[in-house]
C-alpha positions in Angstrom: 14.2 10.3 -15.5 10.4 9.8 -16.0 7.3 9.4 -13.9 5.6 6.0 -13.8 2.6 4.8 -11.8 1.5 1.1 -11.5 -1.6 0.3 -9.5 -5.0 -1.2 -9.1 -8.3 0.3 -7.8 -12.0 -0.4 -7.5 -12.2 0.5 -11.2 -9.8 -2.1 -12.4 -10.1 -5.0 -9.8 -12.9 -6.7 -7.9 -13.0 -6.0 -4.2 -11.9 -9.5 -3.4 -8.6 -8.9 -5.1 -8.2 -5.4 -3.6 -8.8 -6.9 -0.2 -6.1 -9.5 -0.6 -3.7 -7.0 -2.1 -4.1 -4.4 0.7 -0.9 -3.3 2.4 -0.5 -2.5 6.1 1.8 0.3 7.2 4.8 -2.0 7.6 4.3 -3.5 4.1 4.1 0.0 2.6 7.4 1.1 4.2 9.1 -2.1 3.0 7.7 -1.6 -0.5 9.1 1.9 -0.7 12.5 0.8 0.5 12.7 -2.1 -2.0 11.5 0.2 -4.9 14.2 2.8 -4.5 16.7 -0.1 -4.1 15.6 -1.5 -7.5 17.7 -0.5 -10.5 15.1 1.4 -12.6 13.7 3.6 -9.8 15.3 6.6 -8.1 12.2 7.9 -6.2 9.1 6.2 -4.9 5.8 6.8 -3.1 2.9 4.6 -2.2 -0.7 5.7 -2.2 -2.8 3.1 -0.4 -6.4 3.6 0.5 -9.4 1.4 1.1 -10.1 1.2 -2.7 -6.7 1.7 -4.4 -3.0 0.7 -4.2 -0.7 2.7 -6.4 3.1 2.8 -6.6 4.7 6.0 -8.0 8.3 6.0 -9.1 10.8 8.1 -11.0 12.4 5.6 -13.5 15.0 5.8 -16.2 13.5 2.9 -18.3 9.8 2.4 -19.1 9.6 -1.3 -19.7 12.0 -2.3 -17.0 10.2 0.1 -14.6 6.8 -1.5 -15.3 8.2 -5.0 -14.9 9.9 -4.1 -11.6 7.1 -2.1 -10.1 4.5 -4.8 -11.0 6.7 -7.5 -9.5 7.3 -5.5 -6.3 3.5 -4.9 -5.9 2.9 -8.7 -6.3 5.6 -9.6 -3.8 4.5 -7.2 -1.1 0.8 -7.7 -1.5 1.0 -11.5 -1.5 -1.1 -11.9 -4.7 0.6 -13.8 -7.4 1.9 -11.7 -10.4 -0.1 -13.7 -12.9 -3.3 -13.1 -10.9 -2.5 -9.5 -10.2 -1.4 -8.4 -13.7 -4.9 -8.4 -15.4 -6.1 -5.9 -12.8 -3.1 -3.5 -13.0 -3.1 -0.2 -14.8 0.0 1.8 -15.9 0.3 5.5 -16.5 3.4 7.3 -17.8 4.7 10.9 -17.8 1.8 13.3 -18.4 -0.8 10.6 -18.1 0.6 9.7 -14.7 0.3 13.3 -13.6 -3.2 13.5 -15.0 -4.2 10.4 -13.0 -2.9 11.7 -9.6 -4.5 15.1 -10.1 -7.8 13.4 -10.9 -7.5 11.3 -7.8 -6.7 14.3 -5.7 -9.9 16.1 -7.0 -12.0 13.1 -6.1 -12.8 12.2 -9.8 -11.5 8.7 -9.4 -13.0 8.0 -6.0 -15.6 5.4 -5.3 -17.8 8.4 -4.3 -17.1 11.2 -6.8 -16.1 14.4 -5.2 -15.1 13.1 -1.7 -12.4 15.1 -0.1 -10.8 12.6 2.2 -8.4 11.5 -0.5 -6.5 14.8 0.0 -5.5 13.7 3.5 -4.4 10.3 2.2 -2.2 11.9 -0.5 -0.7 14.1 2.2 0.0 11.1 4.4 1.6 9.3 1.4 3.9 12.2 0.7 4.9 12.5 4.4 5.7 8.7 4.5 7.9 9.0 1.4 9.6 12.1 2.8 10.3 10.4 6.2 12.0 7.5 4.4 13.8 9.9 2.0 12.3 8.0 -1.0 10.7 11.2 -2.5 13.1 13.5 -4.4 12.4 16.6 -6.4 10.0 15.0 -8.9 7.6 13.3 -6.4 7.8 16.2 -3.9 6.7 18.6 -6.6 4.1 16.2 -8.0 2.4 15.3 -4.7 2.4 18.9 -3.3 1.0 20.2 -6.6 -1.7 17.4 -6.5 -2.7 18.7 -3.1 -3.0 22.2 -4.4 -5.0 21.1 -7.4 -7.4 19.1 -5.2 -7.9 22.1 -2.9 -8.5 24.4 -5.9 -11.1 22.0 -7.4 -13.0 22.0 -4.1 -12.8 25.8 -3.6 -13.5 26.9 -7.2 -16.2 24.4 -8.2 -19.2 22.6 -6.6 -17.5 19.2 -6.8 -18.5 18.6 -3.2 -22.1 18.5 -4.4 -21.3 15.7 -6.8 -20.6 13.3 -4.0 -19.8 13.0 -0.3 -17.5 11.2 1.9 -17.5 7.4 1.9 -18.9 7.5 5.4 -21.9 9.7 4.4 -22.5 7.5 1.4 -22.4 4.4 3.5 -24.9 5.8 6.0 -27.2 6.6 3.2 -27.0 3.0 2.0 -27.7 1.8 5.6 -30.7 4.1 5.9 -32.0 2.6 2.5 -32.6 6.0 1.0 -34.3 7.6 4.0 -33.1 10.9 5.4 -29.9 10.1 7.4 -30.5 12.5 10.2 -34.1 11.3 10.7 -32.9 7.7 10.5 -30.0 8.2 12.9 -31.7 10.4 15.5 -31.8 8.8 18.9 -29.8 5.7 17.9 -26.8 4.3 19.8 -23.7 3.9 17.8 -20.5 1.8 18.2 -17.4 3.0 16.3 -14.6 0.4 16.1 -11.2 2.0 15.4 -9.9 5.5 16.1 -8.1 6.4 12.9 -9.0 9.0 10.3 -11.9 7.1 8.7 -13.3 6.1 12.1 -13.0 9.6 13.4 -14.8 10.9 10.4 -17.5 8.3 10.9 -17.9 9.3 14.6 -18.1 13.0 13.7 -20.7 12.3 11.0 -22.8 10.2 13.3 -22.6 12.9 16.0 -23.8 15.6 13.5 -26.6 13.2 12.3 -28.1 13.2 15.8 -27.3 9.9 17.4 -27.8 9.8 21.1 -24.6 8.0 22.1 -21.3 7.0 20.5 -19.1 4.3 22.0 -15.5 4.3 20.6 -13.5 1.0 20.8 -9.8 0.8 19.8 -6.9 -1.4 20.5 -5.0 1.6 21.9 -7.4 2.8 24.6 -5.8 6.2 24.9 -6.7 7.0 21.3 -10.3 5.9 21.9 -10.4 8.2 24.9 -9.1 11.1 22.9 -11.7 10.7 20.2 -14.5 10.3 22.7 -13.3 13.5 24.4 -13.2 15.4 21.2 -16.8 14.3 20.4 -18.1 15.2 23.8 -16.4 18.7 23.8 -17.5 19.6 20.3 -19.5 22.8 20.0 -21.6 21.6 17.1 -23.0 18.4 18.8 -24.3 17.4 22.2 -23.7 13.7 21.8 -22.7 11.5 24.7 -19.4 9.7 23.9 -17.3 7.3 25.9 -14.4 4.9 25.2 -14.1 1.2 25.8 -11.3 -1.4 25.2 -11.6 -3.7 22.3 -12.6 -6.7 24.4 -15.8 -4.9 25.3 -17.0 -4.8 21.7 -19.2 -8.0 22.0 -21.1 -6.5 24.9 -21.4 -3.0 23.3 -22.6 -4.6 20.1 -25.7 -5.9 21.9 -26.5 -2.3 22.9 -25.8 -0.6 19.6 -28.2 0.1 16.8 -25.5 1.0 14.3 -21.8 0.0 14.3 -19.1 1.4 12.0 -15.8 -0.5 11.8 -12.6 0.6 10.1 -9.4 -0.8 11.6 -6.1 -1.9 10.3 -6.6 -5.5 11.5 -5.5 -8.2 9.1 -8.3 -10.6 10.3 -12.0 -10.3 11.0 -13.0 -8.0 13.9 -16.6 -9.1 13.9 -17.4 -12.7 12.9 -20.9 -13.8 11.7 -21.3 -15.7 15.0 -20.5 -12.5 17.0 -23.0 -10.5 15.0 -25.7 -13.2 15.4 -25.0 -13.3 19.2 -25.4 -9.5 19.4 -28.7 -9.6 17.6 -29.9 -12.5 19.7 -28.9 -10.5 22.8 -31.1 -7.6 21.6 -34.1 -9.7 20.5 -33.9 -12.7 22.8 -34.6 -15.0 19.8 -32.1 -17.2 17.9 -30.9 -15.6 14.6 -31.1 -17.6 11.4 -29.8 -17.0 8.0 -32.2 -15.1 5.8 -33.2 -16.4 2.4 -31.0 -14.0 0.4 -28.4 -14.7 -2.2 -24.9 -13.6 -1.5 -22.4 -13.1 -4.4 -19.5 -15.5 -4.4 -17.1 -12.7 -3.7 -18.9 -11.9 -0.4 -18.8 -15.3 1.2 -16.8 -15.1 4.4 -13.8 -17.2 4.9 -15.4 -18.8 7.9 -18.6 -19.8 6.1 -18.1 -23.1 4.3 -20.1 -24.0 1.2 -22.6 -26.9 1.5 -20.8 -30.2 1.3 -22.2 -33.1 -0.7 -24.2 -35.4 1.5 -25.6 -38.9 1.3 -29.2 -38.3 0.2 -31.1 -41.6 0.2 -31.9 -43.2 -3.2 -30.0 -40.5 -5.1 -28.6 -42.1 -8.2 -25.6 -39.7 -8.4 -22.3 -41.2 -7.3 -21.6 -38.9 -4.4 -18.2 -40.3 -3.8 -17.0 -38.8 -7.0 -18.4 -35.3 -6.2 -15.6 -32.8 -5.3 -15.9 -31.8 -1.6 -17.3 -28.3 -1.1 -20.1 -28.4 -3.8 -23.8 -29.1 -3.5 -25.0 -32.3 -5.2 -27.7 -30.1 -6.8 -25.2 -27.7 -8.3 -23.7 -27.7 -11.8 -20.2 -28.3 -10.5 -21.3 -31.6 -8.9 -22.7 -33.1 -12.0 -20.1 -31.8 -14.5 -18.6 -34.6 -16.5 -21.2 -37.2 -15.6 -22.5 -39.4 -18.4 -25.9 -38.8 -19.9 -27.5 -41.7 -18.3 -26.5 -40.7 -14.8 -27.6 -37.1 -15.4 -31.0 -38.4 -16.6 -31.3 -40.6 -13.5 -30.4 -37.7 -11.2 -32.8 -35.3 -13.0 -35.7 -37.7 -12.5 -34.8 -38.2 -8.8 -34.5 -34.5 -8.2 -37.9 -33.8 -9.8 -39.5 -36.4 -7.5 -40.1 -38.9 -10.3 -39.0 -42.5 -10.7 -35.6 -43.2 -12.0 -35.4 -45.1 -15.2 -34.5 -48.7 -14.5 -31.4 -49.2 -16.5 -28.0 -50.5 -15.6 -25.6 -47.9 -14.3 -22.8 -47.0 -16.7 -19.4 -46.7 -15.3 -16.9 -44.1 -16.6 -17.4 -41.6 -19.3 -19.1 -42.7 -22.6 -16.9 -43.5 -25.5 -16.6 -41.4 -28.7 -19.3 -43.5 -30.5 -21.8 -42.9 -27.7 -21.0 -39.2 -27.5 -21.4 -38.9 -31.3 -24.8 -40.7 -31.2 -26.0 -38.4 -28.4 -24.9 -35.2 -30.2 -26.6 -36.4 -33.4 -29.8 -37.1 -31.6 -29.8 -33.6 -30.0 -29.1 -32.0 -33.3 -32.0 -33.9 -35.0 -34.4 -32.8 -32.2 -33.3 -29.2 -32.4 -33.8 -29.2 -36.2 -37.3 -30.7 -36.0 -38.7 -28.5 -33.2 -36.5 -25.4 -33.4 -35.1 -25.9 -29.9 -34.4 -28.6 -27.5 -37.6 -29.2 -25.5 -37.5 -28.8 -21.7 -38.6 -31.8 -19.8 -39.5 -29.7 -16.8 -39.5 -26.0 -15.8 -38.2 -24.8 -12.5 -40.8 -23.7 -10.1 -40.6 -20.1 -9.0 -39.2 -19.8 -5.5 -41.1 -17.6 -3.2 -38.7 -15.3 -1.3 -39.3 -15.0 2.4 -39.4 -11.3 3.3 -36.5 -10.3 5.6 -37.4 -8.9 9.0 -36.7 -5.3 9.7 -33.0 -4.9 10.7 -32.3 -4.3 14.3 -28.5 -3.9 13.8 -26.9 -1.8 11.1 -23.3 -2.5 10.2 -21.0 -0.3 8.1 -17.7 -1.9 7.3 -15.2 0.6 5.7 -12.1 -1.4 6.2 -9.9 -3.1 3.6 -9.4 -5.9 4.2 -12.8 -6.2 5.7 -13.5 -6.1 9.4 -17.0 -7.7 9.3 -17.6 -11.3 8.1 -19.4 -11.1 4.8 -21.6 -14.0 6.0 -23.4 -11.4 8.1 -25.2 -10.3 4.9 -27.3 -13.5 5.4 -28.3 -12.9 9.0 -31.9 -12.0 9.6 -32.2 -8.7 11.4 -28.9 -7.4 10.1 -28.1 -4.9 7.4 -24.5 -4.9 6.4 -23.0 -2.3 4.0 -19.3 -2.9 3.1 -16.8 -1.7 0.5 -18.1 -4.1 -2.1 -21.8 -3.1 -1.7 -20.7 0.6 -1.8 -18.9 0.0 -5.0 -22.0 -1.6 -6.5 -24.2 1.3 -5.4 -21.8 4.0 -6.5 -21.5 2.6 -10.0 -24.9 4.1 -10.8 -24.5 7.4 -8.9 -25.3 10.5 -11.0 -22.5 12.8 -12.1 -22.8 16.5 -11.3 -22.2 19.2 -13.9 -19.3 20.5 -11.8 -17.3 17.4 -12.7 -16.7 18.9 -16.1 -15.3 22.0 -14.6 -12.9 20.0 -12.4 -11.8 18.0 -15.5 -10.8 21.3 -17.2 -8.9 22.4 -14.1 -7.1 19.1 -14.1 -6.2 19.4 -17.8 -4.8 23.0 -17.2 -2.8 22.0 -14.2 -1.3 19.0 -16.0 -0.2 21.2 -18.8 1.3 23.7 -16.4 3.1 21.1 -14.3 4.5 19.5 -17.4 5.8 22.8 -18.7 7.4 23.6 -15.3 9.1 20.2 -15.1 10.4 20.5 -18.6 11.7 24.0 -17.9 13.3 22.7 -14.6 15.2 20.1 -16.5 17.2 22.7 -18.4 17.9 24.9 -15.3 21.0 22.9 -14.3 22.4 23.4 -17.8 21.7 27.1 -17.7 23.3 27.4 -14.2 26.3 25.5 -15.4 26.6 27.9 -18.4 26.5 30.9 -16.3 29.0 29.4 -13.9 31.4 28.8 -16.8 30.9 32.4 -17.9 31.7 33.7 -14.4 34.9 31.6 -14.4 35.9 33.1 -17.8 35.3 36.6 -16.5 37.3 35.9 -13.3 40.1 34.5 -15.4 40.2 37.5 -17.7 40.2 40.0 -14.8 43.1 38.1 -13.2 45.0 38.2 -16.4 44.3 41.9 -16.8 45.7 42.6 -13.2 48.8 40.7 -14.2 49.4 42.9 -17.2 48.3 46.1 -15.3 49.7 45.7 -11.8 49.2 49.4 -11.0 45.5 49.3 -11.6 43.7 50.9 -8.6 40.7 49.3 -6.9 38.2 51.7 -8.3 39.1 51.1 -11.9 39.5 47.3 -11.3 35.9 47.2 -9.9 34.6 49.3 -12.8 36.2 47.0 -15.4 35.0 43.9 -13.7 31.5 45.2 -13.5 31.6 46.1 -17.2 32.8 42.7 -18.3 30.1 41.0 -16.2 27.4 43.2 -17.7 28.5 42.3 -21.2 28.5 38.6 -20.5 25.1 38.8 -18.8 23.5 40.7 -21.7 25.0 38.2 -24.2 23.6 35.2 -22.2 20.2 36.7 -21.2 18.2 36.3 -24.4 19.5 32.8 -25.2 18.9 31.4 -21.7 15.4 33.0 -21.4 14.5 31.7 -24.8 15.8 28.2 -24.2 13.8 27.9 -21.0 10.7 28.9 -22.9 11.4 26.4 -25.7 12.2 23.7 -23.2 8.9 24.1 -21.4 7.0 23.2 -24.6 6.3 19.6 -25.5 9.3 18.0 -27.1 11.6 20.6 -25.7 13.9 18.2 -23.8 16.5 18.3 -26.6 17.3 22.0 -26.0 19.4 21.2 -22.9 21.5 18.8 -24.9 22.0 21.4 -27.6 23.1 24.0 -25.1 25.6 21.6 -23.5 27.0 20.8 -27.0 27.2 24.4 -28.2 29.0 25.7 -25.2 31.0 22.5 -24.6 29.7 22.2 -21.0 31.0 19.5 -18.8 28.3 16.9 -18.1 29.6 16.3 -14.5 29.3 20.0 -13.8 25.6 20.0 -14.9 25.0 16.8 -12.8 26.6 18.4 -9.7 24.3 21.4 -10.1 21.3 19.0 -10.2 22.5 17.2 -7.1 22.9 20.5 -5.3 19.4 21.6 -6.2 17.9 18.3 -5.1 19.7 18.6 -1.8 18.3 22.0 -1.3 14.8 20.8 -2.1 15.2 17.9 0.4 16.3 20.4 3.1 13.5 22.9 2.5 10.6 20.4 1.8 7.4 20.8 3.7 3.7 20.0 3.4 1.6 21.9 1.0 
């Protein structure tokens, strides 16, 4: 059996794809169950965070395993396989181990060095253990990953290379200002009471906010978090809990809001955010003149629809719905005459008085047009521009009165809130953009060396463990031979007393143990080296060991591991 991981993360996929592919708790459980029920996989574990979805499995066939795991990820995420495949990565055997160890150390995180991933790996292992989808391999792998991550944080300064996603997000909200100075005296609203929301609340409390309001669908959890914040020795923040339906009112009082829930839909729409800002300022909130990338447009924010501008020569009825008549998509495929008419109209000039052509020009007309363009380019070196676009003066945005940090995947806050005047929104997508240029600390190199050493040690231990059932079966066979010979001796010497029988038995056992000691120790050492998997087969062949006996030893060891498993 071999370790395989198939997944996608912020490094391989845009946030829009990650958002659609995110798995809730129920989907993760179903994915685990379906994976171990599939033919190539014997064990499975899912690592799902706000910026990665990875499926780990112990498979007996590489290509079949990749195909099955990719298909299962597509089925349970709801993203088509053809769309998902370009964003997937695959790691196998030692590379899969190296990947998980790097993830555990924070090297593959959106914010390098963050330690929250250790808790997420621990949760992933616990989930697989509860469903009995983690056997010996994945138990050993994930528990060792936790130890490697803890070692990296204790033996190096990787914590200085980065911070938690919450801290990084608050730094982005404060626009580079000192977070404690920026947060001091502010009122904060935390939506959600899970691990990320709890971390956000604790970070805000230590940063000096005056008040924290916790909202959660389960009110008891919100109360518990608020109580923990109030009773904390390192802060004197005032904290209270409210039900989720109180969020609109509390948003009008809050200076900063952090949201991280498991909701599948939006928690804060653009209209709700605008209403909250209007409730604070008393003035209507308009969209600021700021460009929002295509991937950040909220689902509830429709694109401009082609309208009926008077005297426009463009045939608006042929424009696909959802595009601006001034956009490239609207005029794509129009004939040259219509484009020229529209260009003159858009520039404020007078349209050329020529009959309107219908349909696309024929091949002769297209050839004539291309020839004319080529001749012009040859003569002047480039195609002359009839008009240059005038620079657009950007209207400065007003200072934000409401700061929003969205750490959920899929998003909790409508991306259209980016456009609202008086609002600063930082979400997973903007954090990914900001972290791409974050400096790397020198300690990262030390962590990479730790990961490399630990991968080699884990691989050696796993290879050695594979030969252990064969060695145990060999010693069991030897013990049976000794027992048989002692029984035969007693039949031939019925008068043998207990003292002599025990002495003879002990002598024969010592002889057998000494004969087997050196070969079994050496074969374990050889098996731990790369390419040492064949030594187990050689041992079974040389001593004519029964394959079922070896398999039964493996099953017994796996059963013992399952019984004695526990968190690292």
